[in-house]
C-alpha positions as a LaTeX table, in Angstrom:
\begin{tabular}{lrrr}
\hline
Residue & $x$ (\AA) & $y$ (\AA) & $z$ (\AA) \\
\hline
Met1 & 31.58 & $-44.82$ & 24.59 \\
Glu2 & 28.66 & $-47.52$ & 24.33 \\
Asp3 & 27.46 & $-48.35$ & 27.64 \\
Ser4 & 28.15 & $-45.07$ & 29.07 \\
Ala5 & 26.05 & $-42.83$ & 26.34 \\
Ser6 & 23.64 & $-45.74$ & 25.87 \\
Thr7 & 23.04 & $-45.58$ & 30.06 \\
Lys8 & 22.76 & $-41.69$ & 30.15 \\
Leu9 & 20.80 & $-41.50$ & 27.65 \\
Leu10 & 18.28 & $-43.99$ & 29.30 \\
Asp11 & 18.09 & $-42.48$ & 32.39 \\
Trp12 & 17.10 & $-39.15$ & 30.96 \\
Tyr13 & 14.48 & $-40.63$ & 29.08 \\
Asp14 & 12.68 & $-42.37$ & 31.77 \\
Thr15 & 12.17 & $-38.82$ & 33.28 \\
His16 & 12.03 & $-36.74$ & 30.18 \\
Ala17 & 9.95 & $-39.17$ & 27.27 \\
Arg18 & 7.35 & $-36.89$ & 25.59 \\
Thr19 & 4.04 & $-38.57$ & 25.98 \\
Leu20 & 2.93 & $-39.50$ & 22.47 \\
Pro21 & $-0.40$ & $-41.38$ & 21.36 \\
Trp22 & 1.56 & $-43.98$ & 19.73 \\
Arg23 & 4.15 & $-44.73$ & 22.30 \\
Ser24 & 4.35 & $-46.66$ & 25.48 \\
Pro25 & 5.80 & $-45.27$ & 29.04 \\
Pro26 & 9.77 & $-45.95$ & 28.86 \\
Gly27 & 10.65 & $-49.67$ & 29.92 \\
Val28 & 7.29 & $-50.59$ & 29.07 \\
Gln29 & 6.64 & $-53.26$ & 25.75 \\
Arg30 & 3.42 & $-54.43$ & 24.71 \\
Pro31 & 3.87 & $-58.49$ & 23.52 \\
Phe32 & 0.08 & $-58.97$ & 24.06 \\
Asp33 & $-1.33$ & $-55.98$ & 22.42 \\
Arg34 & $-1.86$ & $-57.24$ & 18.89 \\
Asn35 & $-2.61$ & $-53.93$ & 17.74 \\
Trp36 & 0.76 & $-52.11$ & 19.15 \\
Pro37 & 2.91 & $-53.05$ & 16.29 \\
Tyr38 & 0.15 & $-51.78$ & 13.78 \\
Arg39 & 0.36 & $-47.93$ & 15.67 \\
Val40 & 3.84 & $-48.03$ & 15.55 \\
Trp41 & 4.44 & $-48.75$ & 11.97 \\
Leu42 & 1.44 & $-46.16$ & 10.83 \\
Ser43 & 2.92 & $-43.45$ & 13.20 \\
Glu44 & 6.54 & $-44.07$ & 11.69 \\
Val45 & 5.28 & $-43.57$ & 8.41 \\
Met46 & 3.66 & $-40.46$ & 8.82 \\
Leu47 & 6.28 & $-38.84$ & 11.00 \\
Gln48 & 8.55 & $-39.25$ & 8.05 \\
Gln49 & 9.62 & $-35.67$ & 6.66 \\
Thr50 & 6.80 & $-34.73$ & 8.79 \\
Thr51 & 6.55 & $-32.94$ & 12.12 \\
Val52 & 5.05 & $-34.42$ & 15.42 \\
Ala53 & 2.93 & $-31.54$ & 15.85 \\
Ala54 & 1.26 & $-31.77$ & 12.07 \\
Val55 & 1.25 & $-36.15$ & 12.87 \\
Ile56 & $-1.08$ & $-36.04$ & 15.83 \\
Pro57 & $-4.04$ & $-34.94$ & 14.44 \\
Tyr58 & $-3.85$ & $-37.62$ & 11.33 \\
Phe59 & $-2.64$ & $-40.40$ & 13.27 \\
Glu60 & $-5.79$ & $-39.83$ & 15.96 \\
Thr61 & $-8.28$ & $-39.54$ & 13.00 \\
Phe62 & $-6.58$ & $-42.69$ & 11.37 \\
Ile63 & $-6.85$ & $-44.85$ & 14.61 \\
Arg64 & $-10.42$ & $-43.76$ & 15.41 \\
Arg65 & $-11.79$ & $-44.63$ & 11.16 \\
Trp66 & $-9.21$ & $-47.82$ & 10.97 \\
Pro67 & $-8.59$ & $-49.21$ & 14.49 \\
Asp68 & $-6.36$ & $-52.09$ & 13.28 \\
Val69 & $-4.55$ & $-53.08$ & 10.38 \\
Glu70 & $-7.46$ & $-55.22$ & 9.13 \\
Ala71 & $-9.80$ & $-52.46$ & 8.75 \\
Leu72 & $-7.06$ & $-49.85$ & 7.21 \\
Ala73 & $-6.64$ & $-53.03$ & 4.36 \\
Ser74 & $-10.08$ & $-53.30$ & 3.81 \\
Ala75 & $-10.61$ & $-49.44$ & 2.80 \\
Pro76 & $-10.68$ & $-47.98$ & $-0.47$ \\
Glu77 & $-7.82$ & $-46.39$ & $-1.42$ \\
Glu78 & $-9.43$ & $-43.23$ & $-2.19$ \\
Asp79 & $-10.54$ & $-42.61$ & 1.39 \\
Val80 & $-7.30$ & $-43.28$ & 2.69 \\
Met81 & $-6.15$ & $-41.15$ & 0.35 \\
Ala82 & $-8.55$ & $-38.17$ & 1.18 \\
Ala83 & $-8.08$ & $-38.73$ & 5.12 \\
Trp84 & $-4.20$ & $-38.10$ & 3.93 \\
Ala85 & $-4.85$ & $-35.08$ & 2.36 \\
Gly86 & $-2.60$ & $-32.26$ & 4.15 \\
Leu87 & 0.37 & $-34.39$ & 5.15 \\
Gly88 & 2.19 & $-34.55$ & 1.88 \\
Tyr89 & 4.29 & $-37.25$ & 0.40 \\
Tyr90 & 0.97 & $-39.12$ & $-1.20$ \\
Ser91 & 3.29 & $-42.40$ & $-2.29$ \\
Arg92 & 3.66 & $-43.07$ & 1.76 \\
Ala93 & $-0.40$ & $-42.93$ & 2.21 \\
Arg94 & $-0.38$ & $-45.18$ & $-1.62$ \\
Asn95 & 2.12 & $-47.48$ & 0.33 \\
Leu96 & 0.39 & $-47.50$ & 3.59 \\
Val97 & $-2.74$ & $-49.67$ & 1.99 \\
Ala98 & $-0.44$ & $-51.91$ & $-0.15$ \\
Cys99 & 1.45 & $-52.47$ & 3.20 \\
Ala100 & $-1.83$ & $-53.11$ & 5.15 \\
Arg101 & $-3.09$ & $-55.42$ & 2.82 \\
Glu102 & $-0.25$ & $-57.73$ & 2.39 \\
Val103 & 0.25 & $-57.34$ & 6.16 \\
Ala104 & $-3.48$ & $-58.40$ & 6.83 \\
Ala105 & $-2.69$ & $-61.12$ & 4.42 \\
Lys106 & 0.16 & $-62.34$ & 6.23 \\
Gly107 & $-1.97$ & $-62.57$ & 9.63 \\
Gly108 & 0.04 & $-59.87$ & 11.18 \\
Phe109 & 3.61 & $-58.01$ & 11.16 \\
Pro110 & 6.94 & $-59.95$ & 11.36 \\
Glu111 & 9.03 & $-59.10$ & 13.88 \\
Thr112 & 12.56 & $-58.99$ & 12.27 \\
Glu113 & 14.04 & $-56.31$ & 10.49 \\
Ala114 & 14.74 & $-58.25$ & 7.43 \\
Glu115 & 11.19 & $-59.47$ & 7.13 \\
Leu116 & 10.04 & $-55.92$ & 7.75 \\
Leu117 & 12.20 & $-54.47$ & 5.03 \\
Gln118 & 10.31 & $-57.10$ & 2.78 \\
Leu119 & 6.96 & $-55.14$ & 3.05 \\
Pro120 & 6.07 & $-52.47$ & 0.40 \\
Gly121 & 6.81 & $-49.24$ & 1.67 \\
Leu122 & 9.61 & $-50.21$ & 4.28 \\
Gly123 & 12.77 & $-48.58$ & 3.82 \\
Ala124 & 15.58 & $-49.37$ & 6.16 \\
Tyr125 & 14.47 & $-46.35$ & 8.46 \\
Thr126 & 10.72 & $-47.70$ & 9.26 \\
Ala127 & 11.86 & $-51.53$ & 9.17 \\
Ala128 & 14.64 & $-50.45$ & 11.81 \\
Ala129 & 12.24 & $-48.40$ & 13.86 \\
Val130 & 9.27 & $-50.67$ & 14.23 \\
Ala131 & 11.71 & $-53.96$ & 14.79 \\
Ala132 & 13.07 & $-51.76$ & 17.85 \\
Ile133 & 10.06 & $-50.11$ & 19.29 \\
Ala134 & 7.23 & $-52.36$ & 18.43 \\
Phe135 & 9.13 & $-56.07$ & 18.85 \\
Gly136 & 12.25 & $-54.92$ & 21.45 \\
Gln137 & 14.60 & $-56.03$ & 18.35 \\
Arg138 & 18.27 & $-54.68$ & 18.36 \\
Ala139 & 18.15 & $-52.34$ & 15.38 \\
Val140 & 19.86 & $-49.20$ & 14.12 \\
Val141 & 17.25 & $-46.11$ & 14.39 \\
Val142 & 18.43 & $-43.58$ & 12.21 \\
Asp143 & 16.14 & $-40.25$ & 11.79 \\
Ala144 & 17.49 & $-36.95$ & 11.38 \\
Asn145 & 17.17 & $-35.95$ & 14.66 \\
Val146 & 19.27 & $-38.99$ & 15.18 \\
Glu147 & 21.75 & $-37.89$ & 12.60 \\
Arg148 & 22.06 & $-35.18$ & 14.05 \\
Val149 & 22.85 & $-36.29$ & 17.70 \\
Val150 & 25.29 & $-39.06$ & 16.20 \\
Ala151 & 26.86 & $-36.41$ & 14.09 \\
Arg152 & 27.46 & $-34.08$ & 17.23 \\
Leu153 & 28.80 & $-36.88$ & 19.34 \\
Phe154 & 31.24 & $-38.09$ & 17.43 \\
Ala155 & 32.10 & $-34.57$ & 15.39 \\
Ile156 & 31.88 & $-36.34$ & 12.27 \\
Ala157 & 33.08 & $-33.55$ & 9.96 \\
Glu158 & 31.97 & $-35.77$ & 6.07 \\
Pro159 & 29.15 & $-33.05$ & 4.90 \\
Leu160 & 26.02 & $-34.88$ & 4.46 \\
Pro161 & 24.58 & $-37.30$ & 2.75 \\
Ala162 & 28.29 & $-38.93$ & 2.22 \\
Ala163 & 28.55 & $-38.88$ & 6.09 \\
Arg164 & 25.64 & $-41.22$ & 6.47 \\
Lys165 & 27.60 & $-44.30$ & 6.26 \\
Arg166 & 29.63 & $-43.24$ & 8.87 \\
Ile167 & 26.79 & $-41.79$ & 11.28 \\
Arg168 & 25.02 & $-45.13$ & 11.10 \\
Glu169 & 28.34 & $-47.09$ & 11.74 \\
Cys170 & 28.66 & $-44.34$ & 15.11 \\
Ala171 & 25.03 & $-45.19$ & 16.04 \\
Asp172 & 25.60 & $-48.69$ & 15.67 \\
Gln173 & 28.21 & $-48.56$ & 18.23 \\
Ile174 & 26.33 & $-47.02$ & 20.95 \\
Thr175 & 22.89 & $-48.79$ & 20.53 \\
Pro176 & 22.63 & $-51.31$ & 23.48 \\
Asp177 & 21.36 & $-55.05$ & 23.28 \\
Thr178 & 18.77 & $-54.00$ & 26.02 \\
Arg179 & 15.87 & $-51.47$ & 25.10 \\
Ser180 & 16.87 & $-50.33$ & 21.78 \\
Gly181 & 13.49 & $-49.25$ & 21.15 \\
Asp182 & 13.16 & $-46.84$ & 24.48 \\
Phe183 & 17.17 & $-46.32$ & 23.19 \\
Ala184 & 15.81 & $-44.76$ & 19.62 \\
Gln185 & 13.00 & $-42.87$ & 20.72 \\
Ala186 & 15.66 & $-41.07$ & 23.41 \\
Met187 & 17.52 & $-40.31$ & 20.79 \\
Met188 & 14.46 & $-38.62$ & 19.13 \\
Asp189 & 13.74 & $-36.95$ & 21.64 \\
Leu190 & 17.00 & $-35.88$ & 22.62 \\
Gly191 & 17.24 & $-34.03$ & 18.82 \\
Ala192 & 13.69 & $-32.38$ & 18.93 \\
Thr193 & 14.01 & $-30.73$ & 21.86 \\
Ile194 & 18.21 & $-30.44$ & 23.56 \\
Cys195 & 20.20 & $-31.22$ & 20.53 \\
Thr196 & 18.09 & $-28.96$ & 18.38 \\
Ser197 & 19.49 & $-27.71$ & 14.91 \\
Arg198 & 20.13 & $-24.34$ & 15.92 \\
Asp199 & 20.96 & $-23.22$ & 19.41 \\
Pro200 & 21.30 & $-26.89$ & 20.99 \\
Lys201 & 21.10 & $-26.66$ & 24.90 \\
Cys202 & 24.28 & $-28.56$ & 25.66 \\
Leu203 & 23.68 & $-27.39$ & 29.43 \\
Leu204 & 20.83 & $-29.37$ & 29.24 \\
Cys205 & 21.95 & $-32.31$ & 27.34 \\
Pro206 & 22.64 & $-35.76$ & 29.39 \\
Leu207 & 26.05 & $-36.54$ & 26.94 \\
Thr208 & 27.64 & $-33.41$ & 27.00 \\
Gly209 & 30.26 & $-35.05$ & 28.64 \\
Asn210 & 30.35 & $-37.64$ & 25.66 \\
Cys211 & 30.12 & $-35.01$ & 23.09 \\
Ala212 & 33.14 & $-34.49$ & 20.63 \\
Ala213 & 31.55 & $-31.51$ & 18.81 \\
Arg214 & 31.12 & $-30.09$ & 22.58 \\
Ala215 & 34.28 & $-30.28$ & 23.46 \\
Gly216 & 35.46 & $-28.50$ & 20.19 \\
Gly217 & 32.90 & $-25.58$ & 21.03 \\
Asp218 & 30.95 & $-25.58$ & 18.35 \\
Pro219 & 28.11 & $-27.83$ & 18.07 \\
Ala220 & 26.04 & $-26.10$ & 15.89 \\
Ser221 & 28.14 & $-26.80$ & 12.91 \\
Phe222 & 27.04 & $-30.32$ & 12.76 \\
Pro223 & 26.35 & $-32.09$ & 11.25 \\
Val224 & 28.40 & $-30.29$ & 7.86 \\
Lys225 & 25.66 & $-30.34$ & 5.51 \\
Ala226 & 26.54 & $-29.66$ & 1.29 \\
Pro227 & 25.45 & $-26.36$ & $-0.35$ \\
Lys228 & 21.71 & $-26.23$ & $-0.96$ \\
Lys229 & 21.09 & $-26.55$ & $-4.82$ \\
Ala230 & 18.70 & $-23.90$ & $-6.07$ \\
Arg231 & 15.00 & $-25.48$ & $-6.61$ \\
Pro232 & 13.86 & $-24.73$ & $-10.25$ \\
Glu233 & 10.43 & $-22.66$ & $-10.29$ \\
Arg234 & 7.31 & $-24.45$ & $-12.16$ \\
His235 & 4.34 & $-22.34$ & $-13.62$ \\
Gly236 & 1.23 & $-24.12$ & $-14.26$ \\
Thr237 & $-2.84$ & $-23.55$ & $-14.41$ \\
Ala238 & $-5.55$ & $-25.25$ & $-12.29$ \\
Tyr239 & $-9.15$ & $-24.26$ & $-13.64$ \\
Trp240 & $-11.94$ & $-23.92$ & $-11.46$ \\
Ile241 & $-15.12$ & $-25.25$ & $-13.31$ \\
Val242 & $-18.78$ & $-24.55$ & $-10.87$ \\
Gln243 & $-22.16$ & $-25.69$ & $-11.92$ \\
Gly244 & $-24.75$ & $-24.95$ & $-9.50$ \\
Arg245 & $-23.30$ & $-25.45$ & $-5.94$ \\
Glu246 & $-20.66$ & $-28.00$ & $-7.82$ \\
Val247 & $-17.16$ & $-27.52$ & $-8.88$ \\
Trp248 & $-15.97$ & $-30.22$ & $-11.07$ \\
Leu249 & $-12.71$ & $-32.41$ & $-9.68$ \\
Val250 & $-10.63$ & $-35.27$ & $-11.25$ \\
Arg251 & $-8.30$ & $-38.01$ & $-10.26$ \\
Arg252 & $-4.73$ & $-37.68$ & $-10.54$ \\
Pro253 & $-2.77$ & $-40.46$ & $-12.06$ \\
Gly254 & $-2.31$ & $-43.79$ & $-9.94$ \\
Lys255 & 1.46 & $-42.85$ & $-10.29$ \\
Gly256 & 3.82 & $-39.85$ & $-10.36$ \\
Met257 & 2.95 & $-36.97$ & $-8.51$ \\
Leu258 & 0.26 & $-36.81$ & $-5.82$ \\
Gly259 & $-1.02$ & $-40.03$ & $-7.56$ \\
Gly260 & $-4.82$ & $-41.26$ & $-7.22$ \\
Met261 & $-5.47$ & $-37.94$ & $-5.24$ \\
Arg262 & $-8.78$ & $-35.94$ & $-6.66$ \\
Ser263 & $-7.88$ & $-32.54$ & $-7.85$ \\
Leu264 & $-8.49$ & $-29.68$ & $-9.53$ \\
Pro265 & $-8.03$ & $-30.23$ & $-13.40$ \\
Asp266 & $-4.70$ & $-28.20$ & $-14.28$ \\
Asp267 & $-2.35$ & $-28.46$ & $-17.49$ \\
Ser268 & 0.14 & $-31.17$ & $-16.79$ \\
Trp269 & 2.96 & $-28.92$ & $-14.87$ \\
Ser270 & 5.00 & $-31.11$ & $-12.99$ \\
Ala271 & 8.58 & $-30.97$ & $-11.64$ \\
Arg272 & 9.90 & $-31.07$ & $-15.05$ \\
Lys273 & 8.34 & $-28.62$ & $-16.78$ \\
Asn274 & 5.87 & $-26.26$ & $-16.73$ \\
Gly275 & 1.95 & $-26.68$ & $-17.72$ \\
His276 & 0.91 & $-26.43$ & $-21.19$ \\
Gly277 & $-1.71$ & $-23.86$ & $-20.35$ \\
Thr278 & $-4.35$ & $-25.45$ & $-22.66$ \\
Ala279 & $-7.70$ & $-25.43$ & $-21.02$ \\
Pro280 & $-10.04$ & $-28.65$ & $-20.17$ \\
Ile281 & $-13.08$ & $-26.80$ & $-21.86$ \\
Ala282 & $-13.29$ & $-23.83$ & $-24.84$ \\
Gly283 & $-14.75$ & $-20.84$ & $-23.40$ \\
Ala284 & $-14.13$ & $-17.50$ & $-21.80$ \\
Trp285 & $-11.66$ & $-17.82$ & $-18.74$ \\
Arg286 & $-11.00$ & $-14.97$ & $-16.16$ \\
Ser287 & $-7.88$ & $-14.83$ & $-13.76$ \\
Gly288 & $-8.67$ & $-15.86$ & $-10.28$ \\
Gly289 & $-4.98$ & $-15.57$ & $-8.54$ \\
Val290 & $-1.83$ & $-17.15$ & $-8.02$ \\
Val291 & $-1.00$ & $-19.46$ & $-4.98$ \\
Gln292 & 2.22 & $-20.85$ & $-4.41$ \\
His293 & 3.63 & $-24.07$ & $-3.25$ \\
Gly294 & 7.33 & $-25.63$ & $-2.58$ \\
Phe295 & 7.34 & $-29.42$ & $-3.12$ \\
Thr296 & 10.43 & $-30.91$ & $-2.39$ \\
His297 & 12.44 & $-30.86$ & $-5.46$ \\
Phe298 & 10.94 & $-27.33$ & $-7.09$ \\
Ser299 & 8.44 & $-24.54$ & $-6.31$ \\
Leu300 & 5.49 & $-23.77$ & $-8.46$ \\
His301 & 3.87 & $-20.83$ & $-9.29$ \\
Leu302 & $-0.32$ & $-22.05$ & $-9.67$ \\
Ser303 & $-2.44$ & $-19.89$ & $-11.41$ \\
Val304 & $-5.89$ & $-20.34$ & $-10.86$ \\
Ala305 & $-8.00$ & $-19.67$ & $-13.78$ \\
Leu306 & $-12.23$ & $-19.29$ & $-13.05$ \\
Tyr307 & $-14.69$ & $-20.73$ & $-15.83$ \\
Asp308 & $-16.40$ & $-17.67$ & $-17.14$ \\
Gly309 & $-17.73$ & $-19.32$ & $-20.74$ \\
Gln310 & $-20.81$ & $-20.03$ & $-22.47$ \\
Thr311 & $-19.75$ & $-23.87$ & $-23.29$ \\
Pro312 & $-22.52$ & $-26.38$ & $-22.11$ \\
Leu313 & $-21.04$ & $-27.97$ & $-19.25$ \\
Ser314 & $-22.53$ & $-31.38$ & $-20.34$ \\
Ala315 & $-19.47$ & $-31.67$ & $-22.92$ \\
Leu316 & $-17.44$ & $-32.42$ & $-19.42$ \\
Asp317 & $-20.18$ & $-36.02$ & $-18.76$ \\
Asp318 & $-17.62$ & $-37.95$ & $-20.74$ \\
Ala319 & $-14.37$ & $-36.66$ & $-19.24$ \\
Asp320 & $-12.90$ & $-38.45$ & $-16.21$ \\
Gly321 & $-14.10$ & $-36.61$ & $-13.20$ \\
Glu322 & $-17.19$ & $-35.94$ & $-10.94$ \\
Trp323 & $-18.89$ & $-33.10$ & $-9.79$ \\
Trp324 & $-18.66$ & $-32.31$ & $-5.93$ \\
Pro325 & $-20.80$ & $-30.40$ & $-3.79$ \\
Leu326 & $-19.02$ & $-27.24$ & $-2.79$ \\
Asp327 & $-20.22$ & $-27.31$ & 0.68 \\
Arg328 & $-18.57$ & $-30.88$ & 1.17 \\
Leu329 & $-15.10$ & $-29.30$ & $-0.95$ \\
Asp330 & $-13.07$ & $-30.33$ & 2.40 \\
Asp331 & $-13.90$ & $-34.41$ & 2.54 \\
Ala332 & $-12.72$ & $-34.24$ & $-1.29$ \\
Gly333 & $-9.29$ & $-35.08$ & 0.15 \\
Leu334 & $-7.45$ & $-32.06$ & $-2.29$ \\
Pro335 & $-3.98$ & $-31.99$ & $-1.92$ \\
Thr336 & $-2.49$ & $-28.64$ & $-0.36$ \\
Val337 & $-1.66$ & $-27.15$ & $-3.65$ \\
Phe338 & $-5.11$ & $-27.34$ & $-4.97$ \\
Ala339 & $-7.09$ & $-26.87$ & $-1.59$ \\
Lys340 & $-4.89$ & $-23.62$ & $-1.65$ \\
Ala341 & $-6.22$ & $-22.80$ & $-5.08$ \\
Ala342 & $-9.72$ & $-23.93$ & $-4.07$ \\
Arg343 & $-9.68$ & $-21.48$ & $-1.32$ \\
Leu344 & $-8.78$ & $-18.70$ & $-3.57$ \\
Ala345 & $-11.31$ & $-19.72$ & $-6.02$ \\
Leu346 & $-13.89$ & $-20.13$ & $-3.25$ \\
Ala347 & $-13.34$ & $-16.53$ & $-1.86$ \\
Gln348 & $-14.32$ & $-14.96$ & $-5.28$ \\
Leu349 & $-18.05$ & $-16.54$ & $-4.85$ \\
Val350 & $-18.80$ & $-14.57$ & $-1.90$ \\
\hline
\end{tabular}
């Protein structure tokens, strides 16, 4: 299947490739553009578990603000975290800074998949993608779109995640020795636009004649997925404390959920337990409503408590936090769940 599938797919990609701000046109390598690996790496980190549409404005903002890896390496981590706010999976942002600093110290990105794997935050997928797309190395690149395309091409009936080893083996079989970066992006585009999760557009697919799942009559049934486990529900409280036209924000611990991000104070809820319900200062509190937010492994019901007490707010002077102007709250880079809570509280100040 290798020559037939890869040739057909690359021919299709030459005509139908998506135009994206981090891509070269099909067939074009950029060996003399020293910032090209940086752009490829940045986009691939952002695209992990995030849609292209969501990533484009963040990518363009980062490139304007930090146009090369040296600029990003020199940036304060809190500025990068704030710029990342809303993209989710915030450990990616912390790893982004750590990786940029190591790459800058090395004088640039290494070119091989094995060397790229040694950088902070680069897993097998990202290392393979950067090696193939930025440096033209033959590497087997398997993201969720590629996983779906390959599972259908070979009608792999073993359920995920156990099927991933077989899927990677099959992807290796059809990855060409040349243009492997274009091939990887072609597979991604095919999965995103043609071989979609629901209602695959098989009549438009360049690989219809190669597809075992299509021949079997039910391509949408692949990849086979294990039954989903119910996500646990957690309950917590975020505390809204306003003084004049400023709100009290805290910095979350560097490690753990939403690590290093500014946030409203809360009652230590986590993926494993509910919050303890104890407010950061004594006094009267009133309900400001509830926001709901879905994390990967749990859903959160976050109550918003508004401070109505008389305790002098100088009691917070020795606490680990800062007063932040309400009219600049968007610049604080609050994670999405706390941005939701802040919007709910702000609506009650009008």
